[in-house]
C-alpha positions, 0 to 999 in steps of 0.5 A: 602698761606704758613703754616709751622707746627711743632709738638705740643700739641693739630696700625701690629707689627714690625719684631723683631730684635737685640737690640743695647745697650745704648751708654756710657756717654761721660766725661764732658769736663774740662776748655779748654778741650774736653769730650770723645765721647759717644760710640755707641750700639753694634750689638744686638743678633738674635731675640731680640727687634729692636735696638732703643736706642741712643748713648751716649751724648758727654761731654760739649765740646766733640764729638758726640756719635755714633749710635748703630750697626745694630742688628744681623739677627734672625732665618728666618729674613733677617736683624737685627734691626736698631741701635740707633741714636748717641748722640749729641756732645758738642761744646762751653760751660762751664764745669759743676762742679761735683754735679751741673747742668748748661748750658753745651754748647750754640749754637748761630744762626744768620740771621734767621727769627723771628719764625724759626722751630728748630728740633733735627736731627741725633745728631745735629739740623735743623733750617728752615723757609719760606720767601715770596714776592709778586713782582707784588701784585697779585702773591706771591713767596716762598723760603725755607731756612734752616741751618744744625747744625752738631753734634759738634754744631760748623759747621752750613751749610746754604741751600736755595731753589730758589723762586717758586710760592707759594702753601699751605705747611702743613708740611716741613721736612729736613731729612737725605739729608741735601740739600733736603726738603720733604713737604706735601701739599693738592692736588686739589682732596682733597688728601694729597701729598708729594713733594721734593725740593732741595737746589737752585731749583726753582721747586718742584717735586711731589712724591706720594699720602700720604693719601685721605684727606677729607680736608674739615674735616681735617684742623689741621696738625702736622708733625715730623721727626725721629731722624735718618732723614729717616722717616717723620710722618704726622698727620691731624685731626679736633677738631671743632664740628660738623665736628670733625674728629679723627686723621689720620697718614701717614709715608713717607721716606726721598724720600717722598715715603709713608711707611706702611699703613695710620692709621685712629684712632677713638679717641676723646681724647685731648692733641694730641702730637708727638715726634721723636724717633730714627727711627720713632715717637710717637703719644700721647694723653689723652684717657679718664682716660688714657695716650695713647702712640703709637710708629710708627716704621721705617716700618710704623707699630705700634711698641708700644701701651701703655695706662697708667692710669691718672687723669691729670690737664695738658698735659703730657710732654713726652720725650725719655729715654735710657730705653723707655720713661718718662713723667711729668704731673700735676695730682692727685694720688690714695693717694690724692696728687695733683702736678707734677708727673714723670712717667718712662715707658718701651715699655712693659708698665711697669710704675714707678711713683715718685712725684716731689714736687719742681716743685710746683709753676712752670709755665706749659709753663716753664717746660722742661724735660730730664731723664737719668737713675735715674736722671731727670732734669727739667727747672722751672720759678716762679716769678722772679726766673728761675732754673734747678731742679734735681731729683735723688734717691728721692732727689731734688735740685735747680740750677740757670738758666738765663732763660727758653723757648720752649724745643727741643726734648731732649736726655737722660741726655741733655735738649735742649732749643730754646731761642730768643736773647733779642733785636735781632729778627734774632738771637736765641740760643740753650742751652744744659742743663745737670747735672754732677755727 
């Protein structure tokens, strides 16, 4: 039996470091031209917050932005904070006219399984899936396949393990080493373990115990990898009564070795979700009358713990921004307005709220979100109409979009969609949706 699980809906503090500044936005490529690369954040000053903002986004046909530099060492500290992850560069796509929104680039993927997992990683993407066969009818074998899509979107490098005897796989991550996968599996003694397997290998290598499992009580799993490919975060919980169990979390490195302590929460909330960040990941959920967001740092400790009041009619859609985070939720506010509301919040919990009237009537599943500075963009599907909706400085505008679908974790200013190709179960497209000022 094999299960590949992606992130979906359902605290010690880090030593302060120097902060990387946000990268600048690459210019939009003209027809046949090339947008400039987004530049990376500079080294932070000593004693600041950890560098975690992303590098800028390349233009519609531009090169990738580079990550922030390592922060300078503060007094009594050994190293500065990690720089932010570089922005995603452009590849084949059309120039977007100033003042409009559209598809900046389109990445075509072929020879896939019908249901691959598509993740954003280090400015590019990773596409992975598993295949099984049972040659004898009594014993099954598995192999993993994945494709590393480089930041420019043009180079796609395939990898595959050899066939090995099948085992239960709870989470599978291809991380900073493109030829190695790390996965989590349940051991016979009810613990959860990590293992690695390399491109071409026919045997997995166990690494370490990740957490004590109580696996009879923990049957729901999710996993996510940091954008720099250095960390994976594994979550398991059980929603079914009478054996409901709150989520537990464990972080591990690109070598499969555990990082930090296991976090055993006591929440009984809902809308559990995970989101990759530059050097770690977030865990979010509805906790009573609040939206609770916890960010795990690269050290496996809690770097942010924010709870924002909410009266939600939907699960919040959380994205990372250059200044922190933003989320979109269908809710009722203090003035009686019921509809979609955009929240922007910093890591200190400072929160701003803005209604988004144009999204009324859009189906929940069709809405994707990306936020950059004062501009937010969303996808929307209504009856026979699919569009991009832009919200900037209180003004809302619509632009046509051929179709919408599942969102890949986005970056400031770019909304990524993972779409099947009609009539071809082994092909998919990644769309990069942006607005041009």
